[in-house]
C-alpha positions as a Markdown table, in Angstrom:
| # | Residue | x | y | z |
|---|---|---|---|---|
| 1 | Met | 22.0 | -5.3 | -33.5 |
| 2 | Leu | 25.0 | -5.8 | -35.8 |
| 3 | Asn | 25.7 | -3.3 | -38.5 |
| 4 | Phe | 26.0 | -6.1 | -41.0 |
| 5 | Pro | 26.2 | -10.0 | -41.0 |
| 6 | Phe | 29.9 | -10.1 | -40.7 |
| 7 | Trp | 30.3 | -13.9 | -41.1 |
| 8 | Ala | 28.9 | -13.6 | -44.6 |
| 9 | Ile | 32.1 | -12.2 | -45.8 |
| 10 | Ala | 34.4 | -14.5 | -43.9 |
| 11 | Gln | 34.7 | -16.9 | -46.8 |
| 12 | Thr | 37.2 | -15.9 | -49.4 |
| 13 | Pro | 39.4 | -18.0 | -51.7 |
| 14 | Asn | 42.4 | -17.3 | -49.3 |
| 15 | Ser | 40.7 | -18.2 | -46.1 |
| 16 | Asn | 38.8 | -21.3 | -47.1 |
| 17 | Ile | 40.8 | -24.4 | -46.6 |
| 18 | Ser | 38.8 | -26.7 | -48.7 |
| 19 | Ser | 39.0 | -24.4 | -51.8 |
| 20 | Lys | 42.8 | -24.8 | -51.6 |
| 21 | Ala | 42.8 | -28.5 | -51.4 |
| 22 | Thr | 45.0 | -30.6 | -53.6 |
| 23 | Asp | 44.2 | -31.1 | -57.2 |
| 24 | Gln | 43.7 | -34.8 | -56.5 |
| 25 | Ser | 40.7 | -34.1 | -54.4 |
| 26 | Ile | 39.1 | -31.6 | -56.8 |
| 27 | Ile | 37.0 | -32.4 | -59.9 |
| 28 | Ser | 37.7 | -30.1 | -62.8 |
| 29 | Pro | 34.9 | -27.5 | -63.2 |
| 30 | Thr | 34.5 | -28.8 | -66.8 |
| 31 | Thr | 34.2 | -32.5 | -65.7 |
| 32 | Pro | 30.5 | -33.7 | -66.3 |
| 33 | Ile | 28.8 | -34.6 | -63.1 |
| 34 | Val | 26.4 | -37.6 | -63.3 |
| 35 | Pro | 23.4 | -37.1 | -60.9 |
| 36 | Ile | 23.5 | -39.7 | -58.3 |
| 37 | Arg | 19.9 | -39.1 | -57.0 |
| 38 | Pro | 17.4 | -37.6 | -59.4 |
| 39 | Thr | 15.9 | -34.3 | -58.4 |
| 40 | Asn | 12.5 | -35.1 | -59.9 |
| 41 | Asn | 12.2 | -31.4 | -60.8 |
| 42 | Asn | 12.2 | -30.7 | -57.1 |
| 43 | Glu | 14.3 | -27.5 | -56.0 |
| 44 | Leu | 14.8 | -26.0 | -52.6 |
| 45 | Arg | 14.4 | -22.2 | -53.0 |
| 46 | Gly | 15.2 | -20.7 | -49.6 |
| 47 | Ile | 15.8 | -17.3 | -48.3 |
| 48 | Trp | 17.2 | -16.2 | -44.9 |
| 49 | Leu | 15.2 | -13.6 | -43.0 |
| 50 | Thr | 17.5 | -11.5 | -40.7 |
| 51 | Asn | 17.2 | -8.9 | -38.0 |
| 52 | Val | 20.3 | -7.3 | -39.3 |
| 53 | Asp | 20.3 | -4.7 | -42.0 |
| 54 | Ser | 16.6 | -5.6 | -42.6 |
| 55 | Asn | 13.4 | -4.4 | -41.2 |
| 56 | Val | 11.3 | -7.3 | -42.5 |
| 57 | Leu | 10.8 | -8.9 | -39.0 |
| 58 | Phe | 10.1 | -5.7 | -37.2 |
| 59 | Ser | 6.7 | -5.2 | -38.4 |
| 60 | Arg | 3.8 | -7.7 | -38.7 |
| 61 | Gln | 2.5 | -6.0 | -41.9 |
| 62 | Arg | 6.0 | -5.9 | -43.5 |
| 63 | Leu | 6.5 | -9.5 | -42.7 |
| 64 | Gln | 3.2 | -10.5 | -44.2 |
| 65 | Gln | 3.9 | -8.5 | -47.4 |
| 66 | Ala | 7.4 | -10.0 | -47.7 |
| 67 | Ile | 6.1 | -13.5 | -47.4 |
| 68 | Lys | 3.4 | -12.9 | -50.1 |
| 69 | Arg | 6.1 | -11.3 | -52.3 |
| 70 | Leu | 8.4 | -14.5 | -51.8 |
| 71 | Lys | 5.5 | -16.7 | -52.8 |
| 72 | Arg | 4.9 | -14.7 | -55.9 |
| 73 | Leu | 8.6 | -15.0 | -56.8 |
| 74 | Lys | 8.3 | -18.8 | -56.4 |
| 75 | Phe | 10.4 | -19.4 | -53.3 |
| 76 | Asn | 9.3 | -22.3 | -51.1 |
| 77 | Thr | 11.3 | -22.1 | -47.9 |
| 78 | Leu | 11.7 | -19.5 | -45.2 |
| 79 | Tyr | 14.7 | -19.5 | -42.7 |
| 80 | Pro | 13.8 | -16.6 | -40.1 |
| 81 | Thr | 16.4 | -15.9 | -37.5 |
| 82 | Ile | 15.1 | -16.5 | -33.9 |
| 83 | Trp | 18.3 | -16.7 | -31.9 |
| 84 | Asn | 20.8 | -13.7 | -32.0 |
| 85 | Gly | 23.2 | -12.0 | -29.8 |
| 86 | Gly | 22.1 | -14.0 | -26.7 |
| 87 | Tyr | 18.5 | -13.3 | -27.1 |
| 88 | Thr | 15.5 | -15.1 | -28.7 |
| 89 | Leu | 13.4 | -13.2 | -31.1 |
| 90 | Tyr | 10.3 | -15.0 | -29.9 |
| 91 | Pro | 8.9 | -15.2 | -26.2 |
| 92 | Ser | 10.9 | -18.0 | -24.7 |
| 93 | Lys | 10.5 | -19.5 | -21.2 |
| 94 | Val | 13.8 | -21.3 | -21.6 |
| 95 | Ala | 15.7 | -18.0 | -22.3 |
| 96 | Glu | 13.8 | -16.3 | -19.4 |
| 97 | Lys | 14.9 | -19.0 | -17.1 |
| 98 | His | 18.4 | -18.7 | -17.8 |
| 99 | Ser | 18.9 | -15.0 | -18.6 |
| 100 | Gly | 15.9 | -13.3 | -17.0 |
| 101 | Ile | 14.9 | -12.0 | -20.5 |
| 102 | Ala | 12.2 | -13.7 | -22.5 |
| 103 | Ile | 12.6 | -11.9 | -25.7 |
| 104 | Asp | 15.1 | -9.6 | -27.5 |
| 105 | Pro | 14.6 | -6.1 | -26.0 |
| 106 | Ala | 14.2 | -4.5 | -29.5 |
| 107 | Pro | 11.1 | -2.3 | -29.1 |
| 108 | Asp | 9.4 | -3.5 | -32.4 |
| 109 | Leu | 9.5 | -7.2 | -31.0 |
| 110 | Gln | 7.6 | -6.5 | -27.8 |
| 111 | Asn | 4.1 | -7.8 | -27.5 |
| 112 | Arg | 4.7 | -9.9 | -30.6 |
| 113 | Asp | 5.7 | -13.4 | -31.6 |
| 114 | Ile | 7.4 | -13.1 | -34.9 |
| 115 | Leu | 8.0 | -16.9 | -35.1 |
| 116 | Ala | 4.3 | -17.6 | -34.8 |
| 117 | Glu | 3.6 | -14.8 | -37.2 |
| 118 | Thr | 6.1 | -16.2 | -39.7 |
| 119 | Ile | 4.6 | -19.7 | -39.5 |
| 120 | Lys | 1.1 | -18.4 | -40.0 |
| 121 | Phe | 1.8 | -16.2 | -43.0 |
| 122 | Gly | 4.3 | -18.8 | -44.5 |
| 123 | His | 1.9 | -21.7 | -44.2 |
| 124 | Glu | -0.9 | -19.6 | -45.6 |
| 125 | Gln | 1.3 | -19.3 | -48.7 |
| 126 | Lys | 2.3 | -22.9 | -48.7 |
| 127 | Leu | 5.9 | -22.1 | -47.7 |
| 128 | Ala | 8.0 | -24.3 | -45.3 |
| 129 | Val | 9.2 | -22.4 | -42.2 |
| 130 | Ile | 12.4 | -23.5 | -40.7 |
| 131 | Pro | 13.6 | -21.3 | -37.8 |
| 132 | Trp | 17.2 | -20.5 | -37.8 |
| 133 | Phe | 19.2 | -20.6 | -34.6 |
| 134 | Glu | 21.7 | -18.1 | -36.1 |
| 135 | Tyr | 24.1 | -17.6 | -33.2 |
| 136 | Gly | 24.3 | -21.3 | -32.3 |
| 137 | Leu | 27.0 | -21.4 | -29.5 |
| 138 | Met | 27.9 | -17.7 | -30.0 |
| 139 | Thr | 26.8 | -14.8 | -27.8 |
| 140 | Glu | 27.5 | -11.2 | -27.1 |
| 141 | Glu | 29.9 | -10.5 | -24.3 |
| 142 | Gly | 27.6 | -8.0 | -22.7 |
| 143 | Ser | 24.4 | -10.3 | -23.0 |
| 144 | Glu | 22.6 | -11.1 | -19.8 |
| 145 | Leu | 23.1 | -14.8 | -20.5 |
| 146 | Met | 26.9 | -14.4 | -20.2 |
| 147 | Arg | 26.7 | -12.2 | -17.2 |
| 148 | Arg | 24.6 | -14.8 | -15.4 |
| 149 | His | 26.6 | -17.8 | -16.7 |
| 150 | His | 30.2 | -16.6 | -17.3 |
| 151 | Asp | 31.4 | -20.2 | -16.4 |
| 152 | Trp | 29.7 | -21.4 | -19.6 |
| 153 | Val | 32.1 | -19.4 | -21.8 |
| 154 | Thr | 35.2 | -21.0 | -23.1 |
| 155 | Asn | 38.6 | -19.3 | -23.8 |
| 156 | Arg | 41.8 | -19.3 | -25.6 |
| 157 | Arg | 45.1 | -20.7 | -24.2 |
| 158 | Asp | 46.0 | -17.2 | -22.9 |
| 159 | Gly | 42.7 | -16.9 | -21.0 |
| 160 | Ser | 41.1 | -14.3 | -23.5 |
| 161 | Gln | 37.6 | -15.0 | -24.7 |
| 162 | Val | 36.4 | -12.2 | -26.9 |
| 163 | Phe | 36.3 | -12.1 | -30.7 |
| 164 | Leu | 36.0 | -8.6 | -32.1 |
| 165 | Gln | 33.7 | -8.2 | -35.1 |
| 166 | Gly | 32.0 | -5.3 | -37.1 |
| 167 | Glu | 33.4 | -2.5 | -39.2 |
| 168 | Lys | 34.8 | -0.9 | -36.1 |
| 169 | Asp | 35.3 | -3.9 | -33.9 |
| 170 | Glu | 32.3 | -2.7 | -32.0 |
| 171 | His | 30.9 | -6.3 | -31.4 |
| 172 | Arg | 32.5 | -8.4 | -28.7 |
| 173 | Leu | 31.6 | -12.0 | -29.2 |
| 174 | Val | 32.2 | -15.1 | -27.0 |
| 175 | Trp | 31.5 | -18.8 | -27.5 |
| 176 | Leu | 29.5 | -21.1 | -25.1 |
| 177 | Asn | 31.3 | -24.3 | -24.2 |
| 178 | Pro | 29.9 | -27.3 | -26.1 |
| 179 | Ala | 31.4 | -29.7 | -23.6 |
| 180 | His | 29.7 | -28.1 | -20.6 |
| 181 | Pro | 26.5 | -30.1 | -19.6 |
| 182 | Glu | 24.7 | -27.0 | -18.7 |
| 183 | Val | 25.4 | -25.4 | -22.1 |
| 184 | Gln | 24.3 | -28.6 | -23.7 |
| 185 | Asn | 21.0 | -28.6 | -21.8 |
| 186 | Phe | 20.3 | -24.9 | -22.5 |
| 187 | Leu | 20.8 | -25.1 | -26.2 |
| 188 | Thr | 18.9 | -28.4 | -26.4 |
| 189 | Asp | 16.0 | -27.0 | -24.3 |
| 190 | Leu | 15.9 | -23.9 | -26.5 |
| 191 | Ile | 15.5 | -26.0 | -29.7 |
| 192 | Val | 13.1 | -28.5 | -28.1 |
| 193 | Glu | 10.9 | -25.6 | -26.8 |
| 194 | Val | 10.5 | -24.4 | -30.4 |
| 195 | Val | 9.7 | -27.8 | -31.9 |
| 196 | Ala | 7.2 | -28.6 | -29.1 |
| 197 | Lys | 5.4 | -25.2 | -29.1 |
| 198 | Tyr | 5.3 | -24.2 | -32.7 |
| 199 | Asn | 4.2 | -26.0 | -35.9 |
| 200 | Val | 7.6 | -25.6 | -37.6 |
| 201 | Asp | 8.7 | -27.6 | -40.5 |
| 202 | Gly | 12.2 | -28.1 | -39.1 |
| 203 | Ile | 15.0 | -26.2 | -37.3 |
| 204 | Gln | 18.3 | -24.9 | -38.7 |
| 205 | Leu | 21.8 | -24.6 | -37.3 |
| 206 | Asp | 24.8 | -23.2 | -39.1 |
| 207 | Asp | 28.5 | -22.6 | -38.8 |
| 208 | His | 28.1 | -20.9 | -35.5 |
| 209 | Phe | 27.1 | -24.2 | -34.1 |
| 210 | Gly | 30.8 | -24.8 | -33.8 |
| 211 | Met | 33.6 | -23.5 | -31.9 |
| 212 | Pro | 36.8 | -21.6 | -33.2 |
| 213 | Ala | 39.7 | -24.0 | -33.0 |
| 214 | Glu | 41.8 | -21.8 | -30.7 |
| 215 | Leu | 39.2 | -22.2 | -27.9 |
| 216 | Gly | 38.7 | -25.0 | -25.3 |
| 217 | Tyr | 41.3 | -23.9 | -22.8 |
| 218 | Asp | 38.8 | -23.1 | -20.0 |
| 219 | Tyr | 39.0 | -24.8 | -16.6 |
| 220 | Tyr | 36.0 | -27.1 | -17.2 |
| 221 | Thr | 37.3 | -28.5 | -20.6 |
| 222 | Ile | 40.9 | -28.8 | -19.3 |
| 223 | Ala | 39.7 | -30.8 | -16.3 |
| 224 | Leu | 37.5 | -33.0 | -18.6 |
| 225 | Tyr | 40.4 | -33.6 | -20.9 |
| 226 | Lys | 42.7 | -34.5 | -18.1 |
| 227 | Lys | 40.3 | -37.0 | -16.8 |
| 228 | Asp | 40.2 | -38.7 | -20.2 |
| 229 | His | 44.0 | -38.6 | -20.7 |
| 230 | Leu | 45.5 | -39.9 | -17.3 |
| 231 | Gly | 46.1 | -36.3 | -16.0 |
| 232 | Arg | 47.7 | -34.9 | -19.1 |
| 233 | Leu | 47.1 | -31.3 | -20.1 |
| 234 | Pro | 45.7 | -30.5 | -23.5 |
| 235 | Pro | 48.3 | -29.8 | -26.2 |
| 236 | Tyr | 49.9 | -26.3 | -26.4 |
| 237 | Asp | 49.1 | -26.2 | -30.2 |
| 238 | Phe | 45.4 | -25.9 | -30.6 |
| 239 | Asn | 45.8 | -27.5 | -34.1 |
| 240 | Asn | 47.1 | -30.7 | -32.6 |
| 241 | Pro | 45.1 | -33.4 | -34.6 |
| 242 | Glu | 44.1 | -35.4 | -31.4 |
| 243 | Trp | 43.1 | -32.2 | -29.5 |
| 244 | Val | 41.0 | -31.0 | -32.5 |
| 245 | Arg | 39.4 | -34.5 | -32.7 |
| 246 | Trp | 38.6 | -34.7 | -29.0 |
| 247 | Arg | 36.9 | -31.3 | -28.9 |
| 248 | Ser | 35.1 | -32.0 | -32.2 |
| 249 | His | 33.7 | -35.3 | -30.6 |
| 250 | Lys | 32.2 | -33.1 | -27.8 |
| 251 | Leu | 30.4 | -31.0 | -30.4 |
| 252 | Thr | 29.2 | -34.1 | -32.1 |
| 253 | Ser | 27.8 | -35.4 | -28.8 |
| 254 | Leu | 25.9 | -32.2 | -28.4 |
| 255 | Met | 24.5 | -32.6 | -31.9 |
| 256 | Arg | 23.5 | -36.2 | -31.2 |
| 257 | Lys | 21.6 | -34.9 | -28.0 |
| 258 | Ile | 19.8 | -32.2 | -30.0 |
| 259 | Ser | 18.9 | -34.7 | -32.9 |
| 260 | Lys | 17.5 | -37.3 | -30.5 |
| 261 | Ser | 15.5 | -34.7 | -28.5 |
| 262 | Val | 14.0 | -33.2 | -31.6 |
| 263 | Arg | 13.0 | -36.6 | -33.1 |
| 264 | Ala | 11.5 | -37.7 | -29.8 |
| 265 | Ile | 9.0 | -34.9 | -29.9 |
| 266 | Lys | 8.4 | -34.6 | -33.8 |
| 267 | Pro | 9.9 | -37.4 | -35.7 |
| 268 | Asn | 9.3 | -35.7 | -39.1 |
| 269 | Cys | 10.9 | -32.4 | -37.9 |
| 270 | Leu | 13.6 | -31.7 | -40.4 |
| 271 | Ile | 17.0 | -30.8 | -39.0 |
| 272 | Ser | 18.8 | -28.4 | -41.5 |
| 273 | Leu | 22.4 | -27.4 | -41.3 |
| 274 | Ser | 24.1 | -24.5 | -43.2 |
| 275 | Pro | 27.8 | -25.0 | -42.6 |
| 276 | Asn | 31.0 | -23.9 | -44.4 |
| 277 | Pro | 32.6 | -26.4 | -46.7 |
| 278 | Lys | 33.8 | -29.6 | -45.0 |
| 279 | Asp | 37.6 | -29.1 | -44.4 |
| 280 | Phe | 37.2 | -25.4 | -43.4 |
| 281 | Ser | 34.4 | -26.4 | -41.0 |
| 282 | Tyr | 36.4 | -29.0 | -39.3 |
| 283 | Ala | 39.8 | -27.2 | -39.1 |
| 284 | Lys | 38.5 | -23.8 | -38.1 |
| 285 | Tyr | 35.4 | -24.6 | -36.1 |
| 286 | Leu | 35.7 | -28.3 | -35.1 |
| 287 | Gln | 32.4 | -29.0 | -36.9 |
| 288 | Asp | 32.5 | -32.5 | -38.3 |
| 289 | Trp | 29.2 | -32.1 | -40.2 |
| 290 | Tyr | 30.3 | -34.8 | -42.7 |
| 291 | Ser | 30.1 | -37.4 | -39.9 |
| 292 | Trp | 26.8 | -35.9 | -38.6 |
| 293 | Val | 25.2 | -36.8 | -42.0 |
| 294 | Tyr | 26.3 | -40.4 | -41.9 |
| 295 | Leu | 25.1 | -40.6 | -38.2 |
| 296 | Gly | 21.7 | -39.5 | -39.3 |
| 297 | Tyr | 21.7 | -36.2 | -37.3 |
| 298 | Val | 21.1 | -33.9 | -40.3 |
| 299 | Asp | 18.3 | -34.1 | -42.8 |
| 300 | Glu | 19.3 | -31.2 | -45.2 |
| 301 | Leu | 22.5 | -29.5 | -46.0 |
| 302 | Ile | 22.9 | -25.9 | -47.4 |
| 303 | Val | 26.6 | -25.3 | -47.8 |
| 304 | Gln | 27.6 | -21.7 | -47.6 |
| 305 | Val | 29.6 | -20.8 | -50.7 |
| 306 | Tyr | 29.9 | -17.1 | -50.6 |
| 307 | Arg | 32.2 | -16.5 | -53.4 |
| 308 | Thr | 32.6 | -13.6 | -55.9 |
| 309 | Asp | 35.0 | -15.5 | -58.3 |
| 310 | Ile | 32.8 | -17.7 | -60.5 |
| 311 | Glu | 35.6 | -20.2 | -61.2 |
| 312 | Asp | 36.3 | -20.6 | -57.4 |
| 313 | Phe | 32.5 | -21.0 | -56.8 |
| 314 | Gln | 32.3 | -23.8 | -59.5 |
| 315 | Arg | 35.5 | -25.5 | -58.2 |
| 316 | Glu | 34.0 | -25.8 | -54.7 |
| 317 | Leu | 30.7 | -27.2 | -56.0 |
| 318 | Ala | 32.6 | -29.6 | -58.2 |
| 319 | Arg | 34.2 | -31.3 | -55.1 |
| 320 | Pro | 33.4 | -35.0 | -55.0 |
| 321 | Glu | 31.9 | -35.0 | -51.5 |
| 322 | Trp | 28.9 | -33.0 | -52.5 |
| 323 | Gln | 27.6 | -35.8 | -54.8 |
| 324 | Glu | 28.6 | -38.3 | -52.3 |
| 325 | Ile | 26.5 | -36.6 | -49.5 |
| 326 | Arg | 23.6 | -36.2 | -52.0 |
| 327 | Gln | 23.3 | -40.0 | -51.8 |
| 328 | Lys | 22.1 | -39.5 | -48.3 |
| 329 | Ile | 20.2 | -36.2 | -48.0 |
| 330 | Pro | 19.4 | -33.2 | -50.1 |
| 331 | Val | 22.2 | -30.8 | -50.6 |
| 332 | Ala | 21.6 | -27.1 | -51.6 |
| 333 | Val | 23.9 | -24.1 | -52.0 |
| 334 | Gly | 23.9 | -20.9 | -49.9 |
| 335 | Ile | 24.4 | -18.0 | -52.4 |
| 336 | Leu | 25.2 | -14.5 | -51.3 |
| 337 | Thr | 22.8 | -12.0 | -52.8 |
| 338 | Gly | 24.4 | -9.0 | -51.1 |
| 339 | Leu | 25.3 | -7.1 | -48.0 |
| 340 | Arg | 24.9 | -3.5 | -46.8 |
| 341 | Ile | 28.6 | -3.0 | -47.6 |
| 342 | Gln | 28.7 | -5.2 | -50.7 |
| 343 | Asn | 26.4 | -5.3 | -53.7 |
| 344 | Val | 26.2 | -8.5 | -55.7 |
| 345 | Asp | 25.3 | -8.1 | -59.3 |
| 346 | Ile | 22.3 | -10.2 | -60.6 |
| 347 | Arg | 24.5 | -11.7 | -63.3 |
| 348 | Gln | 26.7 | -13.3 | -60.6 |
| 349 | Ile | 23.6 | -14.6 | -58.8 |
| 350 | Lys | 22.2 | -16.1 | -61.9 |
| 351 | Gly | 25.5 | -17.6 | -62.9 |
| 352 | Gln | 25.9 | -19.3 | -59.5 |
| 353 | Val | 22.3 | -20.6 | -59.6 |
| 354 | Lys | 23.0 | -22.0 | -63.2 |
| 355 | Ile | 26.1 | -23.8 | -61.9 |
| 356 | Ala | 24.3 | -25.3 | -58.9 |
| 357 | Arg | 21.5 | -26.6 | -61.3 |
| 358 | Glu | 24.0 | -28.0 | -63.7 |
| 359 | Leu | 25.9 | -29.9 | -61.1 |
| 360 | Ser | 22.6 | -31.4 | -59.9 |
| 361 | Phe | 22.4 | -29.7 | -56.5 |
| 362 | Asp | 18.9 | -29.9 | -54.7 |
| 363 | Gly | 18.5 | -26.1 | -54.8 |
| 364 | Phe | 19.8 | -22.9 | -53.1 |
| 365 | Ser | 19.0 | -20.5 | -50.4 |
| 366 | Phe | 19.8 | -16.7 | -50.7 |
| 367 | Phe | 21.4 | -14.6 | -48.1 |
| 368 | Phe | 19.5 | -12.5 | -47.4 |
| 369 | Tyr | 15.9 | -11.1 | -47.9 |
| 370 | Glu | 16.7 | -7.4 | -48.0 |
| 371 | Thr | 19.3 | -7.8 | -50.7 |
| 372 | Leu | 16.7 | -9.0 | -53.2 |
| 373 | Gly | 16.2 | -5.3 | -53.7 |
| 374 | Asn | 14.2 | -3.9 | -56.6 |
| 375 | Arg | 15.0 | -6.9 | -58.8 |
| 376 | Asp | 11.8 | -8.9 | -58.8 |
| 377 | Ser | 11.8 | -9.2 | -62.5 |
| 378 | Ser | 15.2 | -10.7 | -62.5 |
| 379 | Phe | 14.3 | -13.3 | -59.9 |
| 380 | Glu | 11.1 | -14.1 | -61.6 |
| 381 | Ser | 13.1 | -15.0 | -64.7 |
| 382 | Leu | 15.4 | -17.2 | -62.6 |
| 383 | Leu | 12.5 | -18.9 | -60.6 |
| 384 | Phe | 10.3 | -19.1 | -63.7 |
| 385 | Ser | 8.0 | -21.8 | -62.5 |
| 386 | Pro | 6.9 | -23.2 | -59.1 |
| 387 | Ala | 9.1 | -25.9 | -57.6 |
| 388 | Thr | 8.5 | -28.4 | -54.7 |
| 389 | Arg | 11.0 | -28.8 | -52.0 |
| 390 | Pro | 13.0 | -32.0 | -52.2 |
| 391 | Asp | 11.9 | -34.8 | -49.8 |
| 392 | Leu | 8.6 | -33.2 | -49.0 |
| 393 | Lys | 7.6 | -36.2 | -47.0 |
| 394 | Asn | 10.0 | -35.0 | -44.3 |
| 395 | Ile | 8.3 | -31.6 | -43.9 |
| 396 | Ala | 6.5 | -31.7 | -40.6 |
| 397 | Ser | 3.5 | -29.4 | -41.4 |
| 398 | Val | 2.4 | -31.2 | -44.5 |
| 399 | Gly | -1.0 | -32.5 | -43.9 |
| 400 | Ser | -1.4 | -30.6 | -40.7 |
């Protein structure tokens, strides 16, 4: 288990490409935004439930109490993590087949099914439950999945594979190769298993359903590239536009496979995506989610805008692509409510929610549950009356 969700602090004004775009592509924060699609008073109010720096998932009683609390606070959507570190947090035949381990070995998860519990408790409170495949294509170097399938892992140009994360670089992370057919089948089967077995309202992928741009120099991908390019090797520069585009297309092919497979089983199952802003996602993680929306692979977008500077937050939300995308699907904002190593003042949270509402976004989701803290009265004033999720007709469990 990680000491803290390290990717939640990856976004800063200096590291996020899209926040540094040219002035021509940014609407001034003071420019009025005309809502393109009316919200009809609907508002997505989500919360991510993690197994990092939080004990909410490690006790059936705590989980039930937390969901009752979230209902009282007028949330309407739960995003519980179910795929983390190379392990599922629910009993999985797919995971067992490929790794020999059916569920994360954490003692408090044994002889339980936290996904089934979350669905039961969530639906009893009329909350949508959308399990979150948090790690996406990422896994721990020491996981049994990697040990059994080392050929699934992609690498940098120098042959290295590991990304060090954590306060003391104690976590050694690697990426599965989205171009490899066995990886594609594994991840698709993992998601299909959840959709087929459980009464979920949707599934969610995030920024880890991507690949750092410096990767893709493994033997399998090089051979595939040479086959497509008359024997030529991939460019030395991993930022070469054609090389970025070619690898991004492989990721898009996997997204198409997942979308098609999910809809074949449960047509109304919502496919949610929580990425970084568009330019950063594509340049740094080869994730062309903008195209995925127009291709019909994504039904809901929750863009992660984990910023401390309110002007930078507002500037990002004022970018024109958000209102453009809202013509297609609901677009909400991922808002950081704190980390173990970082407190977030309630005034900042309220200010960011206010901006999201003023700019006619479809709601927000807070990262993460434990950081709500002892601030119920503040959140009650923020979520002062119940709200229905946008596009409720796409929620699979309605009427079930």
